[in-house]
N, C-alpha and C positions, 0 to 999 in steps of 0.2 A: 240872413235869416236867424242864425243861432244867436247873434248879438242881441236880438230882441227878446230872448227867453228870460233873461235876468241880468242885473248889473254885474253879478259875479262872472257869468259866462262872457259878457261883453269885455270885462277886464282881462280875462284869460286870452281872448282872441285879439286883443289890441296889437296891431302891427303884423298880424299874420297875413301872409300873401298866398293865395291859392296857387298851386302848381299845375300847369296843364299836363294831361296824360301823354305818355309816349306812344300809346297804342289806342286808336279809336276803332271801334267795330260796331256792326249792327247785327243783331241776331245771335251770331256764334263766331268764335275765333279760337284758334289753337296756337299755343306758344310753347317754345322749348326752353326750359329752365335748366340747362346743363345736364341733359340726359333724362329729365323728367318732363313728360308731356302734360300740359295743363289745358283742359278744355274750358273756355269761358262761354257762358250762355246767359242771355237776357231772360229774366223771368218776371219782371215787373210790368205794370205797377202792382205792388203788394205792400210790403212793409214801408217802402218808399216808392217814388215814381219810377226809379230806374234800378231795381234790384238785379243783381247778377249772382251766379254761383260759379264755383271753380271745381272741376273734377280732375284730380291729380292721378295720372297713370291708370285711370279707370277704376281706382280703388278707394280713394279718399275724397269725400265730398265736403267742400267748404261752403257752408250755406249762409254765412253772415247772420244778420238778425232776423232772417226768416224763421230761425230755430233758436231756442234757448234751452239750456239744461238747468233744472232745479229752480228756475224762477218763472214767473208769469211772463209771457211774451211781451216785448216792448212795443207799444203802439204809439208812435210819436204824433199825437194829434194835439197841436198847440195853436189854435187859430188866434190871430190871423197869420202867424208866422210860418206854421208848418201844418198843412192839412192834406198832404199827398198820400197818406196811408189809405189803402183800399182793402177793406176787409174781405169782400168777395174775391177780389183779385188774389189776395193772400191765400185763401183756401184753394183757388184754382192752381196757384203756383205749387202748393204742397201736393196736390194731386199729381202734377207733372213730376215732382221730385220723387214721389212714391213709385211711379212707373220706372223712373231712372234707377232707383235703388233696387228694384227687382232684377235688373240686368247686371249691375256691376258693384257699386261701392258697399263695402262692409263696415267702413269707418266714417262717421259723420262728425265734423268739427263745427260746433254751433258758434253763434256770435258771442255768447256769454255762457260760462259754465264749463263742465267737463266734457271731454271727448267721449262719444258714445257710438251706438249703432243706429241703423236705419229705423228702428222702432220709434225713435224720437219724432220722426215725421208724422206718424199716426197720432202720437200723444198731443202734439201741438195742434194738429188739425182738429182733433176731437174737442179741444178746448175752444178754438175759434168758432166751430160750428155751434157749440153750446151757447156761447155769448151771442152769436147772431140770432139763433132761434129764440133765446130768451128775450132779447131786445125786440124782436118782431112780435112775440106773443104779448108782451107788456104794452107795446105801443098800440097794438090793435085793441087792447082793452081800455085804452084811453089814459094810460099812465103818462105823467110828465117826463121830460128828459131826465130831471134830477131823480125822480122816483125810480125810473128804469135803471139808471146807473147804480143807485144804491142797492136795489134788489139784486141785480146781476152780481155786484160786488160781494154781497153777503152770501149768495148761493155758491159762487165760485170758491170763496175761502173755505166753505164747508166741504165742497166736492174735492178740492185739491189742497188739503191742509198742510202738506209737507212743502209746498212750493213757497218760495220767498218773493219779495218785492210785490206785494198785493196792490200797491198804489197804481199799478198799470191796468188793473181790471176795469176801473171806471173809465179810463181813457179809451180802452178798447171798446167798451160799450158805447161811448159817445161817438167814436169813429163809425161804428156800425149804424148808430142812429142817424148820422149824416148821410150814410148810404141809403138808408130807408127813406129819408126825407127827399134826397135829390133824385133817386131812381124810381122810387115807388110812391112818392107823394104822401107818405105817412107822417102824421104830426104836423104842427103848424109852424114850427121854427127849428132852426139848427141850434143845438145846445151850445151855450157859451162856456168858455174856459177862462180862468183868471189870466190877466196879462202877464203876471210874474208868478212863477211857481215858487212856493215857499222853500227856504233854504233847507237842505238836508241836515238832520241832526248829526253832530260829529263828536260824541262823547268818547272819552278814553275807554277802551275795552276793559271790562272788569273780569275778575275771577280767572286771571291768566295762570295756568298751571303747566309745568313741565315735568314729565315723568319718564322713567326708563321703560322701554318696551322691548319685546323680543326682536323687533326689526331695527331698533336704535333708540330714538327719543321722540316722544309725542308732545306737542304743545297745543293746548286748547284754551278757549276763552268764551265768554258769553257773547252770543251773536248780537250785533247792534242793528236794531230795526231800521230799515231804509238805507243801510250802508251799501255803496257800490262794491266795496272790497276792503281789504286790509293790507298793511305792510308789516312784515316781520323782519327784524334785524337780529342777527345771531353772531356769535364768535366763541372761540375757545377761551376759557377763563385764563387770563394772563395776556391775551392778545389785545392790542389797543384799537385795532380797526374793526368796525362792524361790516358785515355783509348784509345788504338789504334784498328782500325778495317779496314781490306782490303775490297775494293769494286771494281767492274769491270766496272762500268759506272760512269758518272759525276753527281751523285746524292746520297745523304745520308739522311735518315730519322730517327729522334728520336721520338719514340712512348712510350707509358706507362710512361708519364710524367705528373706531377701535374701542375695545373694552377699557374702561377707566378714564376715558376722555370726559372732561367736565365742560359742559356748554352753558351759555347764558343767552337769554332772549328778552326782547321787548317787542310790544305790538302796538300799532296805532290804527285808528279808523281812517280809511281813504275814500273820500267822496269826489275824487277827480280834481286835477289842477292843484291849486293851493289850498283846497278845502280838506284839511287833514287835522286830526286831533293831536294832542301831545302824546308822547310815548308812555306806555304803561311802566310801572315799576319793573325792575329786572328780576327775572326768575332763573333758577339754575337747576340742572339735573346732570347726573353722571351716567354715561352710557354703559350698559351691560348687555350688548346684543347677543342673541342666540343664533346668529347666522353662521353658516359654515365658512371655513377658510377658502381661499381661491384654489383652483386646480394647480397641479404641479406639472413641471416639464412641458410647458406649452411650446409647441413647434409650429411655425407658420411657413408655408411654401407657396410662393406666387405661381399662378398659372397664367395662361394667355389672357383670360378674362375674369379671373377671380383669385381665390386663395383657398388652400387646404389648411385646416387647423386640426391638430391632434393634441391631446393632453391626458394627464393621468388624474384619477380621482383623488381628492385630498383625504387626509386622515386626521383624526383628532376630535375635539369636542363638536357636537351637533352635526356630525356627518351621517348619523344613522337615519335622518329623514330627508336626505338629498333626493330630489325627484327630477331635476333637470339642470341644464346649463344654458347660459345666455352668452352668445358670441357677439361682441360689439365691434363694429368697424366704423372708422371715421376717415373720410377723404380729406387729407391735410392740404391738398392742392386746390380745393374748391372753397372759396370764401363763403361762409354761411351755410356750409353743407349740413345736412341732417346727420345725426348719429343713428346708425341703423343697428338693429338687434335681431338675432336669429336664435330661436329656442330649439334645443335638441335634448333628447333623453340619453344619448350615448356619449362617447368621449372623442368624437371626431365629426367633422362636417366639411363639406365643400360649399363655399359661398360664391355664386356666379353673378354675372351682370355688373361687375365693377369696371371702372374706366381704365383702359390700358394706358400705361405711362404715369398714372397718378400714384402718389405715395399714400398708403393707408396705415393708420394705427389699428392694432388688433389687440383685444383683451377678452378675457373669459371670466364670467361671474358664476359662482355656484349658488343655486337656489335650493332652499330646504323649507321646512314648515314655517319658519319665521320670515322668509323672504329672501331677497338677494343680498349676498355679502359683498365685501370689498373685492373689486376686480383684480385679476392677475394679468399683467401685461405680457404679451408675446412680442416677438421681434417684428417691427414694422416692415412692410413689404412694398415693393413697387410692382404694380400689376404688369405682367408680360415680361418681367426681368428674370424669371426662372428662380 
């Protein structure tokens, strides 16, 4: 299916062999990922024919492309290759997610964009209902498919001016038009879409600027219209090897840096696969963070199922605005483990629910008005070892 979208996509997929899933389920399934319980649930057809969500420990909802942050929802309507998107089913799926969010998850991980809270469900549903209702109103008035898509596009851009990727508005309208035609017999034909989508523009990002900030260094550049994302590469001046990092917006921050460190950066547009621009010219900035130093005298003591951590407040520059500490734990015996953080306002904490027998790294970060500073390392512990 995807090979039919464009020659560039077909080239990217050349030689790719699909891998069969290890777990097949219907309706709902629960899996254990090393002490974390994940509930899998079917919610499609919606964005695609077989959408599913994952709920981790009843707290974190992974919604896939049912939800997007900061961009218009992606409606993959590309006849004849991909026409599985179901607008009405998508709205119904969001209604079910909203009911789920009322019971448990406070964190929502979208398919694209930043992690947020359950209010995103309402925002995306509101947009889809608007597109559906506008398409219905216009089609009843006799507007053509192209006229309907163009009007919906113009109105949505005005209503959600801060959202990016507006090229998806028209496709969403056309997907709803298909629903109106197939289910409600409105209109005389299903709107056609070009066989090959035009290539995305991939210019070198302009106006790349690096500047010292209270938290470290901020790098910004002019947003590239239609870009999927960007790649930033950075290094300390004098180091020969670059470190690359993907970002979804036109900003990158370097934190946990010491005063006087000079960093350099390059940025390029990333539109997936081999569709990337050249690197921008190099820009430099010297860090002068106003974060506080790490705590002093960090003491860690393993308990049967966790760790006790005690520390002393730091002294020196920028300690007058300290408002909390972050205790970071990392399970060194679980490949791919998450780095967990616990925020406290005092100078001690007990962290429970760790895995007995596993070796954990422990560090503490001081937070002040400028943000989090460099972490201070405590002695690593083995849970249950005393």
